[in-house]
C-alpha atoms as an extended CHARMM CRD file, in Angstrom:
* protein
*
       103  EXT
         1         1  MET       CA              0.0000000000       -0.0940000000        0.0260000000  PROA      1               0.0000000000
         2         2  THR       CA              1.2020000000        3.4250000000       -0.9620000000  PROA      2               0.0000000000
         3         3  VAL       CA              0.5900000000        6.5020000000        1.1230000000  PROA      3               0.0000000000
         4         4  VAL       CA              0.4830000000        9.5730000000       -0.7930000000  PROA      4               0.0000000000
         5         5  ALA       CA              1.3770000000       12.6940000000        1.1530000000  PROA      5               0.0000000000
         6         6  LEU       CA              0.6280000000       16.1570000000        0.2130000000  PROA      6               0.0000000000
         7         7  ALA       CA              3.2380000000       18.9780000000        0.3850000000  PROA      7               0.0000000000
         8         8  ALA       CA              3.0200000000       21.2880000000        3.3370000000  PROA      8               0.0000000000
         9         9  GLU       CA              1.9390000000       24.1910000000        1.1210000000  PROA      9               0.0000000000
        10        10  THR       CA             -0.8960000000       22.1170000000       -0.4490000000  PROA      10              0.0000000000
        11        11  GLN       CA             -2.0530000000       21.1440000000        2.9530000000  PROA      11              0.0000000000
        12        12  THR       CA             -2.0710000000       24.7760000000        4.1270000000  PROA      12              0.0000000000
        13        13  LEU       CA             -4.1660000000       25.7080000000        1.1060000000  PROA      13              0.0000000000
        14        14  TRP       CA             -6.5940000000       22.8810000000        1.6820000000  PROA      14              0.0000000000
        15        15  TRP       CA             -7.0010000000       23.9710000000        5.3900000000  PROA      15              0.0000000000
        16        16  ILE       CA             -7.5600000000       27.5890000000        4.3370000000  PROA      16              0.0000000000
        17        17  THR       CA            -10.1240000000       26.5150000000        1.8030000000  PROA      17              0.0000000000
        18        18  LEU       CA            -11.9770000000       24.4270000000        4.2690000000  PROA      18              0.0000000000
        19        19  ALA       CA            -11.9030000000       27.3720000000        6.8190000000  PROA      19              0.0000000000
        20        20  VAL       CA            -13.3060000000       29.7310000000        4.1560000000  PROA      20              0.0000000000
        21        21  GLY       CA            -15.9990000000       27.3110000000        3.3080000000  PROA      21              0.0000000000
        22        22  LEU       CA            -16.9310000000       26.8870000000        6.8930000000  PROA      22              0.0000000000
        23        23  VAL       CA            -17.1660000000       30.8160000000        7.3920000000  PROA      23              0.0000000000
        24        24  VAL       CA            -19.2770000000       30.9800000000        4.1520000000  PROA      24              0.0000000000
        25        25  ALA       CA            -21.5640000000       28.2160000000        5.3930000000  PROA      25              0.0000000000
        26        26  ILE       CA            -22.0300000000       29.9360000000        8.8190000000  PROA      26              0.0000000000
        27        27  VAL       CA            -22.7320000000       33.3020000000        7.0990000000  PROA      27              0.0000000000
        28        28  VAL       CA            -25.3120000000       31.5810000000        4.8980000000  PROA      28              0.0000000000
        29        29  VAL       CA            -27.0430000000       29.9960000000        7.7800000000  PROA      29              0.0000000000
        30        30  VAL       CA            -27.2120000000       33.3270000000        9.6830000000  PROA      30              0.0000000000
        31        31  LEU       CA            -28.5330000000       35.1210000000        6.7310000000  PROA      31              0.0000000000
        32        32  LEU       CA            -31.2010000000       32.4810000000        6.1400000000  PROA      32              0.0000000000
        33        33  GLN       CA            -32.2220000000       32.7390000000        9.7970000000  PROA      33              0.0000000000
        34        34  LEU       CA            -32.5950000000       36.5490000000        9.4590000000  PROA      34              0.0000000000
        35        35  LEU       CA            -34.5400000000       36.1190000000        6.2280000000  PROA      35              0.0000000000
        36        36  PHE       CA            -36.7520000000       33.5840000000        7.8830000000  PROA      36              0.0000000000
        37        37  ALA       CA            -37.4580000000       35.8270000000       10.8920000000  PROA      37              0.0000000000
        38        38  ALA       CA            -38.3300000000       38.6890000000        8.4510000000  PROA      38              0.0000000000
        39        39  VAL       CA            -40.7800000000       36.5560000000        6.5170000000  PROA      39              0.0000000000
        40        40  LYS       CA            -42.4440000000       35.4520000000        9.7120000000  PROA      40              0.0000000000
        41        41  ARG       CA            -42.7690000000       39.1370000000       10.8100000000  PROA      41              0.0000000000
        42        42  ILE       CA            -44.2570000000       39.9930000000        7.3850000000  PROA      42              0.0000000000
        43        43  GLU       CA            -46.7290000000       37.0000000000        7.6640000000  PROA      43              0.0000000000
        44        44  ARG       CA            -47.8860000000       38.1700000000       11.0670000000  PROA      44              0.0000000000
        45        45  ASN       CA            -48.4420000000       41.8350000000        9.7740000000  PROA      45              0.0000000000
        46        46  VAL       CA            -50.2510000000       40.4940000000        6.6500000000  PROA      46              0.0000000000
        47        47  ILE       CA            -52.6880000000       38.5130000000        8.9360000000  PROA      47              0.0000000000
        48        48  VAL       CA            -53.3000000000       41.5590000000       11.0400000000  PROA      48              0.0000000000
        49        49  LEU       CA            -53.9060000000       43.7240000000        8.0000000000  PROA      49              0.0000000000
        50        50  TRP       CA            -56.2020000000       41.0580000000        6.5420000000  PROA      50              0.0000000000
        51        51  ASN       CA            -58.3570000000       40.9130000000        9.7000000000  PROA      51              0.0000000000
        52        52  THR       CA            -58.4740000000       44.6580000000        9.7940000000  PROA      52              0.0000000000
        53        53  ALA       CA            -59.3980000000       45.0730000000        6.2060000000  PROA      53              0.0000000000
        54        54  THR       CA            -62.1970000000       42.4880000000        6.5310000000  PROA      54              0.0000000000
        55        55  THR       CA            -63.5400000000       44.2420000000        9.5440000000  PROA      55              0.0000000000
        56        56  VAL       CA            -63.5120000000       47.6290000000        7.6850000000  PROA      56              0.0000000000
        57        57  ALA       CA            -65.2640000000       45.9520000000        4.6730000000  PROA      57              0.0000000000
        58        58  ARG       CA            -67.9290000000       44.4580000000        6.9840000000  PROA      58              0.0000000000
        59        59  ASN       CA            -68.4750000000       47.6800000000        8.6610000000  PROA      59              0.0000000000
        60        60  THR       CA            -68.8130000000       49.6750000000        5.3880000000  PROA      60              0.0000000000
        61        61  ALA       CA            -70.6800000000       47.0720000000        3.3780000000  PROA      61              0.0000000000
        62        62  THR       CA            -73.9200000000       49.1650000000        3.4520000000  PROA      62              0.0000000000
        63        63  SER       CA            -72.3150000000       52.6320000000        3.1670000000  PROA      63              0.0000000000
        64        64  TRP       CA            -73.9110000000       52.8490000000       -0.3810000000  PROA      64              0.0000000000
        65        65  LEU       CA            -77.2630000000       53.3490000000        1.2860000000  PROA      65              0.0000000000
        66        66  LEU       CA            -76.1440000000       56.7030000000        2.7070000000  PROA      66              0.0000000000
        67        67  GLY       CA            -76.9940000000       58.3140000000       -0.6050000000  PROA      67              0.0000000000
        68        68  GLY       CA            -80.7330000000       57.6940000000       -0.1160000000  PROA      68              0.0000000000
        69        69  THR       CA            -80.6870000000       58.7950000000        3.4770000000  PROA      69              0.0000000000
        70        70  ALA       CA            -80.9510000000       62.5790000000        2.5820000000  PROA      70              0.0000000000
        71        71  THR       CA            -83.9700000000       61.8130000000        0.3980000000  PROA      71              0.0000000000
        72        72  ALA       CA            -85.7110000000       59.6290000000        3.0050000000  PROA      72              0.0000000000
        73        73  LEU       CA            -85.0640000000       62.2630000000        5.6860000000  PROA      73              0.0000000000
        74        74  ASP       CA            -86.5700000000       64.9880000000        3.4330000000  PROA      74              0.0000000000
        75        75  GLU       CA            -89.6710000000       62.7870000000        2.9490000000  PROA      75              0.0000000000
        76        76  LEU       CA            -89.8270000000       62.2100000000        6.7700000000  PROA      76              0.0000000000
        77        77  LYS       CA            -89.5120000000       65.8220000000        7.4640000000  PROA      77              0.0000000000
        78        78  ALA       CA            -92.4050000000       66.7140000000        5.0440000000  PROA      78              0.0000000000
        79        79  GLU       CA            -94.6340000000       64.0480000000        6.5600000000  PROA      79              0.0000000000
        80        80  ALA       CA            -93.8040000000       65.3820000000       10.0960000000  PROA      80              0.0000000000
        81        81  LEU       CA            -94.6600000000       68.9110000000        8.9090000000  PROA      81              0.0000000000
        82        82  ARG       CA            -97.9600000000       67.7560000000        7.5060000000  PROA      82              0.0000000000
        83        83  HSD       CA            -98.7440000000       65.9850000000       10.8420000000  PROA      83              0.0000000000
        84        84  ASP       CA            -97.7980000000       69.1850000000       12.7380000000  PROA      84              0.0000000000
        85        85  ALA       CA           -100.0880000000       71.3510000000       10.4470000000  PROA      85              0.0000000000
        86        86  LEU       CA           -102.9710000000       68.8850000000       10.8710000000  PROA      86              0.0000000000
        87        87  LEU       CA           -102.6170000000       68.7320000000       14.6870000000  PROA      87              0.0000000000
        88        88  SER       CA           -102.1350000000       72.6180000000       14.9610000000  PROA      88              0.0000000000
        89        89  GLY       CA           -105.3800000000       72.9510000000       12.9360000000  PROA      89              0.0000000000
        90        90  VAL       CA           -107.2540000000       70.5650000000       15.1650000000  PROA      90              0.0000000000
        91        91  SER       CA           -105.8250000000       72.0800000000       18.2350000000  PROA      91              0.0000000000
        92        92  SER       CA           -106.7410000000       75.6670000000       17.2050000000  PROA      92              0.0000000000
        93        93  ALA       CA           -110.3380000000       74.6540000000       16.2110000000  PROA      93              0.0000000000
        94        94  ARG       CA           -110.8210000000       73.1310000000       19.6880000000  PROA      94              0.0000000000
        95        95  THR       CA           -109.5090000000       76.3100000000       21.3100000000  PROA      95              0.0000000000
        96        96  THR       CA           -111.6860000000       78.6390000000       19.2710000000  PROA      96              0.0000000000
        97        97  ARG       CA           -114.8190000000       76.4640000000       20.0910000000  PROA      97              0.0000000000
        98        98  ARG       CA           -114.0780000000       76.7140000000       23.7650000000  PROA      98              0.0000000000
        99        99  LYS       CA           -113.5270000000       80.5140000000       23.6980000000  PROA      99              0.0000000000
       100       100  GLU       CA           -116.9290000000       81.2970000000       21.9790000000  PROA      100             0.0000000000
       101       101  PRO       CA           -119.5980000000       82.2790000000       24.3820000000  PROA      101             0.0000000000
       102       102  ALA       CA           -122.5440000000       80.0400000000       24.7470000000  PROA      102             0.0000000000
       103       103  SER       CA           -125.7450000000       81.6790000000       23.2660000000  PROA      103             0.0000000000
């Protein structure tokens, strides 16, 4: 059996290459962990935003009805004024009858 030995310089270059590879691997792992944490933060914020947006959508689903509110209020006001005029007429007629002297 033959043992092949490398020159000291070649061995040094291999150790340097392995050390650089190890450093690169550690840096990649750290960067991936940072990326993973950022993605998790984004995911949490998207869920909160989605819940808020659906709540806003639920609360404003009937806001298109507000356009007809002014018209309905005008009609209600007109009806109330008609009732007021009618009741005022009835009330004033009763008052005039009571004030007339009996013949």
